[in-house]
C-alpha positions in Angstrom: 39.3 2.0 25.1 38.2 -1.2 26.9 38.2 0.6 30.2 36.0 3.4 28.8 33.6 0.9 27.5 33.4 -0.9 30.8 32.6 2.4 32.5 29.9 3.2 30.0 28.2 -0.1 30.8 28.0 1.0 34.5 24.5 0.8 35.9 24.3 4.6 36.4 25.2 5.1 32.8 22.6 2.7 31.6 19.9 4.3 33.7 20.9 7.7 32.5 20.8 6.7 28.8 17.5 4.8 29.1 15.8 7.6 31.0 17.0 10.1 28.4 15.7 8.0 25.6 12.3 7.4 27.3 11.7 11.0 28.1 12.8 12.1 24.6 10.3 9.7 23.1 7.6 10.8 25.4 8.3 14.4 24.7 8.3 13.8 20.9 4.9 12.1 21.2 3.5 15.0 23.2 2.9 12.9 26.3 5.4 15.0 28.3 5.7 18.7 27.8 9.1 20.1 26.9 9.3 21.9 30.3 8.8 18.6 32.1 11.3 16.9 29.9 13.9 19.6 30.5 13.4 19.4 34.3 13.8 15.6 34.5 16.6 15.5 32.0 18.6 18.2 33.8 18.1 16.5 37.2 19.3 13.1 35.8 22.3 14.5 34.0 23.3 16.7 37.0 23.1 13.7 39.3 25.1 11.6 36.9 27.9 14.1 36.4 27.8 15.1 40.1 28.5 11.5 41.2 31.1 11.1 38.5 32.9 14.2 39.7 32.8 13.1 43.3 34.1 9.7 42.4 37.0 11.2 40.4 37.8 13.6 43.2 37.8 10.7 45.7 40.0 8.6 43.4 42.6 11.4 43.1 42.6 11.8 46.9 43.2 8.1 47.4 46.1 8.2 44.9 47.8 11.0 46.8 47.7 9.1 50.1 
């Protein structure tokens, strides 16, 4: 549990969560259209999970060596 919390406090996680919150607020206020929100949110989430997947894959490769 402590390890998962430490990973959640990672800089990438904080940036992802903050950007999600900011764009959700802007979208709710009507400053950003829903299409713009969806584009930015999809890009941020895809980048976050893509880097996590690459990191996990690299960690598994290092364990097998």
